N, C-alpha and C positions, 0 to 999 in steps of 0.2 A: 469429495464436496468441491462446490467452486461457486461462490458468491463475486456477484460484482453491483458497482455503480456507474453511470454516465461518468466520467473522468474529465480530461481538459485536453482540449489541444494543443498540438507543440507551440503554438504561437502565443499562448495565454501565460503570461508572467506569473501567474499562480502557480503552476506547474511546480516552480522550486518547494512552495509550501506543500504540497501535494506530495512531494516525492518525500521533503523529511517526513512527513505523515506517514507513509507509507513504512518508512524504516523505523519509526517508532512503532507503529501497529504491529507490521508482520515480517520484518526482513532482518534476519541474523538471531543469532542463541538469545541474544538479551531482550530482541522484542517482547512486546505484551502477550503476543497470540503465543508465541515458542514457549515462554514461561509458564503460563496459565495453562493452556491445553496440555503441553507435552511436560512438563517439569511438576507442575502440581497436580492435575488432575490425570495424566497416563491415558488421556483420550485419543493421542494419534501418534503418529512416529513424524510425521512431515506435517507443517503446518506455516503458510506465509502468505504475503502481499505482493503487489507489486501494481507499478502503473505501466500505461502504454498511452504513447501520445501520437495521434496521428494529425495529417494535415488540418482535419476537420472535426475532430472529435477524440476521445479518450477513453481509457477505463479506469478504474481501481477496481482489482481483482483481490479476492482472499482463495486460496487452494489449499485443501486438506486431506491427505490421506489417513482415512480412518476404516476401523473395523464396521460393518454395517450396525453390527449394536451399539454402537459409540455415536451413530451419525445425530442422531436428535440431540443429545446432550452436546455435540461437538458444534450444532448449529446454533442453538443456546449460548453457548459460553463464546462463540464468535460475536453474535449480536452483543451481547454483553460487553464484548473489549471494545466492538466500534461503538456502544453508547458511552463509553468510559471516556474514549477519545475525543467524543464529542465536547466531553465538561470541559478535558483540561488535558495539557501534559506538562512534565516537569521542565525546569531550566535544564538539569543533568539528562533528560531525555532527548532533548533539542539539540544539545550539545553534542551528545554522542552520536546523534543520527546526522548533524554535520561533518562531522569527523569521520565517518563511516562513507558518506556521499564523497567527500574531498579524497580519501584512500583508493576508492573506485575509479575514479575519474583519473587520478594520475596512474594508476596502475593500468588503466584502458590505454593510457597512449604513451606507452613504454619502446615501442619500435614504431620506427616510420611507415611502416603499413598500416598500423593502427591510426595514427596521426592521418594519413591520407584517408582514412575511413571517417576519422574524426569530421574532416572539414570536407569531403564529398558528400556524407550525408546530410550535412547541414545545406550545402548549395543545390540538392537535389529534392530537398522539402520546401525549401525557400524560406529557411531559416537565417537568423543573422550570424554572420560567421566569428562567433564568439571563441576566444581562445577555452583552452582547457582552465586555465587558471582565472578567465574571467566569469567562466561558468559556476566553479568554486567559490567564487565573490558572490555570485548571485544566491547559492545555496547560503552562505556564509552571513548574507542580510536577511536571512528570513526569520521572523519573531514569532514568538509563541502567539501573538494574537493573529496572527496570518494564520498558522497553524490552527488555531483553532476555529478561525472563520469559515476555512476550506473543509474542515470536518464538520461542522454545523450546518454548511450547504449540502455536503454530497452524501455525509454517511447516514443517511435517513433510511427507516425501516422502508417508507413508501418507496424510495427510489431503489431496493436492493432488490437484486434478481437472484435466483438460484437455479444451480443444474448439479444433480445427482444421479450417478453411475452405481447400480447395484441392485441388488435383490428387495427392489420397492414397485409397487404397485402404484403407488403415487407420492408427492412430496408432501401432500397437504398436511397429514403425520408428523411429519418430520418439523414443520413449520410451527408446532405449539412453542410459545415463549419467545419466538425469535422476533415477532412484531407488536412485543409489548413497548409501549412508550414510558420507559422507569427513566425520568430525567431527576 
């Protein structure tokens, strides 16, 4: 299963809040999606969220590897986790996200080739030449209010798109319960 919504371009300063939101929702074994779908409900083996930022657009996505018999239940639970993320995240979740993002950045630039790639990718995309530490500082400055704002704006059922690969004639039957508005 793959679900996605339009994200933010690489030049949008809100991308730091979206990155933190993605970590809380579905990056890592302590994320909401992993805990709920894999650990609590045993609906899937793999579930994760991610962000992509391009020059003029971006994406926030969730992917899950599920048995076809668990597809509808998994979609409902993913939608529920996204709804809950619009309501709020905790201070602890945000701090854990910031720590993970900081660690990833510092591990990413451990050799000279990676440092060259860091700056080269920014130059090619016309992005500010932020150092890894400056980028970490941008993530560290993210507030719960900023994450809530980006979640409320972006993670709505109206904006959600789905792709399903498997023995299904239509995704319509799987969508029951996904577009509920339970605020």
